[in-house]
Backbone as a printed PyTorch tensor [residue, N CA C, xyz], in Angstrom:
tensor([[[-53.2460,  16.0790, 145.1320],
         [-53.1220,  15.1990, 145.7690],
         [-52.0790,  13.5800, 144.8350]],

        [[-51.3820,  13.5620, 145.1550],
         [-50.3740,  12.7090, 145.0440],
         [-51.3040,  11.1920, 144.4170]],

        [[-51.2370,  10.3600, 143.1520],
         [-51.4390,   9.3330, 142.9090],
         [-50.6100,   8.5150, 143.0230]],

        [[-51.1090,   6.8360, 143.6220],
         [-50.1600,   6.3740, 143.0470],
         [-50.8640,   4.6380, 142.2300]],

        [[-49.9040,   3.8370, 141.5080],
         [-51.4310,   2.9270, 141.1230],
         [-50.4050,   1.9470, 141.9800]],

        [[-50.8270,   0.5710, 141.9010],
         [-50.4640,  -0.5570, 143.0160],
         [-50.9720,  -1.7170, 142.0700]],

        [[-50.5630,  -3.4420, 143.0030],
         [-51.5190,  -3.7080, 142.4250],
         [-51.6530,  -4.9210, 143.3510]],

        [[-52.5550,  -5.3550, 143.8400],
         [-53.1900,  -6.2550, 144.6970],
         [-52.1220,  -7.1610, 144.9050]],

        [[-52.0850,  -7.2890, 146.0700],
         [-51.3310,  -9.1290, 146.2190],
         [-51.6690, -10.0440, 146.9540]],

        [[-52.4570,  -9.4750, 148.2660],
         [-52.8940, -10.0330, 149.4000],
         [-54.4880,  -9.2280, 149.9640]],

        [[-55.0300, -10.2720, 149.8660],
         [-56.5150,  -9.8730, 150.8040],
         [-56.9050, -10.0800, 152.0400]],

        [[-56.9430,  -9.4070, 153.0390],
         [-57.0270, -10.4320, 154.1880],
         [-58.4240,  -9.7790, 155.3350]],

        [[-59.0630, -10.5570, 155.4210],
         [-60.3610, -11.1630, 155.7210],
         [-60.7210, -10.7650, 157.7800]],

        [[-61.3300, -10.1000, 157.8880],
         [-61.5180, -10.6610, 159.4390],
         [-60.4370, -10.0910, 160.0300]],

        [[-59.9170,  -9.1370, 159.8680],
         [-58.6020,  -8.6710, 160.7300],
         [-58.5610,  -8.5240, 161.8910]],

        [[-57.5740,  -7.4780, 163.2800],
         [-57.8610,  -6.9240, 163.7090],
         [-59.1470,  -5.8610, 163.6690]],

        [[-58.5270,  -4.7270, 162.7510],
         [-59.0870,  -3.8200, 162.0180],
         [-60.2650,  -4.1170, 161.5550]],

        [[-60.4920,  -4.7420, 160.4720],
         [-61.4840,  -4.9350, 159.3820],
         [-60.7010,  -5.7050, 158.6760]],

        [[-61.4570,  -5.4510, 157.3310],
         [-61.0700,  -6.1240, 156.1490],
         [-60.0260,  -5.3140, 155.3080]],

        [[-59.1760,  -6.2450, 155.0080],
         [-58.0520,  -4.6420, 154.0300],
         [-57.2860,  -5.6820, 153.2580]],

        [[-56.4180,  -4.8000, 152.3920],
         [-55.8040,  -5.1430, 151.0920],
         [-54.1760,  -4.5710, 151.2300]],

        [[-53.6410,  -5.4400, 150.8210],
         [-51.7960,  -5.0760, 150.6970],
         [-51.6400,  -4.8290, 149.2910]],

        [[-50.8040,  -4.1680, 149.2610],
         [-50.7060,  -3.8270, 147.4760],
         [-49.4990,  -3.6770, 147.2590]],

        [[-48.8410,  -3.9900, 146.0990],
         [-47.7760,  -3.4260, 145.7630],
         [-47.3810,  -2.2780, 145.0630]],

        [[-46.0210,  -0.8840, 145.7550],
         [-46.0700,   0.1910, 144.5280],
         [-44.9900,   0.3130, 143.5830]],

        [[-44.3190,   0.5530, 142.3220],
         [-42.9620,   0.7630, 142.3370],
         [-42.3600,   1.5200, 143.0780]],

        [[-43.1790,   2.8400, 143.6140],
         [-42.7370,   3.7030, 143.6130],
         [-42.3070,   3.9690, 144.8710]],

        [[-43.0900,   2.8220, 145.7340],
         [-42.7730,   3.4160, 147.3130],
         [-42.0330,   2.6140, 147.7520]],

        [[-41.3240,   1.7980, 148.5680],
         [-40.3150,   1.0110, 149.4220],
         [-41.2590,   0.1970, 149.6430]],

        [[-42.1340,  -1.1370, 149.7340],
         [-42.3050,  -1.1530, 151.2750],
         [-44.1760,  -1.5500, 149.6410]],

        [[-44.9890,  -2.6350, 151.3610],
         [-46.1160,  -2.6140, 150.5480],
         [-47.2400,  -1.6570, 151.1070]],

        [[-48.4760,  -1.1430, 150.1030],
         [-49.4140,  -0.4030, 151.2970],
         [-50.4220,  -1.1430, 151.4670]],

        [[-51.1920,  -0.8390, 152.4470],
         [-52.6600,  -1.3520, 153.0180],
         [-53.1730,  -0.2140, 152.8090]],

        [[-54.4500,  -0.7450, 153.0400],
         [-55.6820,   0.1240, 152.6550],
         [-57.1150,  -0.9140, 152.9450]],

        [[-58.0270,  -0.2940, 153.4720],
         [-59.4460,  -0.4410, 154.3210],
         [-60.2240,  -1.2310, 152.9690]],

        [[-60.7640,  -2.3300, 153.2420],
         [-61.7160,  -2.6120, 152.6540],
         [-63.3240,  -2.3780, 152.8160]],

        [[-63.0280,  -1.3470, 153.0160],
         [-64.9500,  -0.8250, 153.7490],
         [-64.8610,   0.9920, 153.5280]],

        [[-65.4820,   1.6810, 153.3710],
         [-65.8500,   2.9480, 153.3390],
         [-65.3970,   3.9300, 154.3180]],

        [[-64.6300,   5.1280, 154.5530],
         [-64.5490,   5.5330, 153.8490],
         [-63.6690,   5.4930, 152.8920]],

        [[-62.3460,   4.4840, 153.0410],
         [-61.4470,   4.0510, 152.2070],
         [-61.7260,   4.0450, 150.5560]],

        [[-62.4180,   2.6950, 150.8920],
         [-62.6260,   1.8250, 149.3210],
         [-63.5570,   2.1150, 149.3360]],

        [[-63.2320,   3.0080, 147.7150],
         [-64.5970,   3.6080, 147.2100],
         [-65.7760,   3.2210, 145.8960]],

        [[-65.4500,   1.5890, 145.7920],
         [-65.7020,   0.7560, 145.3520],
         [-67.1720,  -0.2820, 146.0090]],

        [[-67.9300,  -0.5080, 145.1730],
         [-69.0020,  -1.3850, 145.8050],
         [-68.4420,  -3.0690, 146.3160]],

        [[-67.0860,  -3.6560, 145.1760],
         [-66.9610,  -4.8680, 145.1560],
         [-65.2030,  -4.9100, 145.5510]],

        [[-64.8840,  -5.8470, 146.3210],
         [-63.5430,  -5.7130, 146.6540],
         [-62.8690,  -6.0670, 144.8960]],

        [[-61.7270,  -6.0800, 145.6080],
         [-60.5500,  -6.3030, 144.4970],
         [-60.0460,  -7.7760, 144.1760]],

        [[-60.1100,  -7.9670, 143.5790],
         [-59.2430,  -9.7620, 143.5650],
         [-57.3420,  -9.4800, 143.3070]],

        [[-57.3420, -10.3420, 143.7270],
         [-54.8210, -10.2080, 143.8420],
         [-55.1820, -10.3860, 142.0580]],

        [[-53.7610,  -9.3610, 141.7100],
         [-54.0480,  -9.0790, 140.5670],
         [-54.1430,  -8.1350, 140.0940]],

        [[-55.1640,  -7.0600, 140.5270],
         [-56.2310,  -6.1040, 140.6020],
         [-55.2660,  -4.2810, 140.4580]],

        [[-55.4530,  -4.1770, 139.5390],
         [-54.4200,  -2.3010, 140.1930],
         [-55.5930,  -1.4750, 140.7870]],

        [[-54.9090,  -0.8240, 141.2190],
         [-56.3470,  -0.5540, 141.9070],
         [-55.0980,   1.4300, 141.8790]],

        [[-56.2660,   2.8610, 142.4590],
         [-55.1990,   3.7380, 142.6750],
         [-55.4830,   4.2890, 143.4340]],

        [[-54.4410,   4.4860, 144.3500],
         [-53.9740,   5.0080, 145.9120],
         [-53.7820,   5.8950, 146.2690]],

        [[-54.2930,   6.9010, 146.7500],
         [-54.1070,   8.5650, 147.3430],
         [-53.9250,   8.7960, 148.9150]],

        [[-53.9100,   9.5520, 149.1420],
         [-53.4940,   9.9140, 151.1340],
         [-53.2160,   8.8270, 151.3070]],

        [[-51.4310,   8.2610, 151.0040],
         [-50.9260,   7.4710, 151.4970],
         [-50.0800,   8.1810, 152.9980]],

        [[-49.7580,   7.2980, 153.9650],
         [-49.7980,   7.4500, 155.5260],
         [-48.2470,   7.2630, 155.6880]],

        [[-47.5970,   7.3350, 156.4760],
         [-46.2690,   6.4710, 156.5330],
         [-46.6640,   5.6020, 158.1590]],

        [[-47.1190,   4.7170, 158.8720],
         [-47.3620,   4.6470, 160.0090],
         [-46.2230,   3.6640, 160.2270]],

        [[-45.8320,   2.5950, 161.8690],
         [-44.9120,   2.2350, 162.3260],
         [-45.0960,   1.3900, 161.4180]],

        [[-46.0890,   0.7490, 160.8060],
         [-45.9660,  -1.1500, 160.1940],
         [-45.4720,  -0.9240, 158.4790]],

        [[-45.9880,   0.2740, 158.1190],
         [-45.3260,   0.7750, 156.7400],
         [-45.8970,   1.3340, 155.8260]],

        [[-46.7600,   1.5120, 155.0210],
         [-47.2220,   3.1140, 153.9840],
         [-49.1220,   2.5120, 154.2340]],

        [[-50.1380,   2.9360, 154.9350],
         [-51.2780,   3.5560, 154.3230],
         [-51.7950,   3.8900, 153.1170]],

        [[-53.1080,   3.6140, 153.2020],
         [-53.5530,   4.8490, 151.9300],
         [-54.7340,   4.6210, 152.6300]],

        [[-55.6750,   5.7830, 152.2920],
         [-56.2590,   6.2320, 153.1560],
         [-57.6260,   6.8010, 151.9660]],

        [[-57.3100,   6.4390, 150.7620],
         [-58.2700,   6.4220, 149.5660],
         [-57.7620,   5.5340, 148.9520]],

        [[-58.4250,   4.6440, 148.2460],
         [-58.5980,   3.6170, 147.1880],
         [-59.4800,   2.7910, 146.2530]],

        [[-59.3540,   2.7950, 144.7600],
         [-60.5600,   2.2730, 144.3040],
         [-59.2570,   1.7770, 142.9400]],

        [[-60.4750,   1.1700, 141.7140],
         [-60.2770,   1.0870, 140.7300],
         [-59.7110,   1.1370, 140.0810]],

        [[-58.2020,   1.5610, 138.4040],
         [-57.9570,   2.0340, 137.9880],
         [-59.1700,   2.3570, 136.9100]],

        [[-58.8110,   3.7040, 136.1140],
         [-59.4720,   3.6510, 134.9240],
         [-58.9680,   3.5810, 134.5380]],

        [[-59.2720,   3.5680, 132.3530],
         [-59.1630,   4.0010, 131.1790],
         [-58.3830,   6.1070, 131.7970]],

        [[-58.8910,   6.5780, 131.8100],
         [-59.3050,   8.3110, 132.2920],
         [-57.3310,   8.3390, 133.2790]],

        [[-57.5420,   7.6030, 134.1900],
         [-56.1680,   7.1970, 135.1680],
         [-54.4400,   7.2970, 134.3790]],

        [[-54.9720,   5.6180, 133.3870],
         [-53.9240,   5.6120, 132.8510],
         [-54.0560,   6.7840, 132.0730]],

        [[-54.7250,   8.4040, 130.8040],
         [-53.6540,   9.0880, 130.5620],
         [-52.8670,  10.1900, 131.3750]],

        [[-53.7800,  10.2080, 133.1440],
         [-53.2990,  11.4340, 133.6220],
         [-51.9730,  10.9830, 133.9600]],

        [[-51.9210,   9.5360, 134.6210],
         [-50.8240,   9.6000, 135.2500],
         [-49.6180,   9.0640, 134.1090]],

        [[-49.7580,   9.2380, 132.4900],
         [-48.4230,   8.0750, 132.3690],
         [-47.9210,  10.6690, 131.6060]],

        [[-48.7980,  11.3560, 132.1110],
         [-48.2220,  13.0330, 132.0320],
         [-46.8200,  12.6850, 132.9920]]])
């Protein structure tokens, strides 16, 4: 599965479908949104604006890109993604 590194630009709480984040990824045109709850967000606490995240299982929706899996970037990701 392809993984993308993105930077969190905005957090939205109490959205129509729950809490979510909007991230910018250099390799995708437009922004990517992801839910801030399980099973999408795989961490215990929500990211802050400016945090790097790894997004995967990306889908194109009418409103833009949606990631179905998201987590923080870890040191081992830097090694794998630089290849």
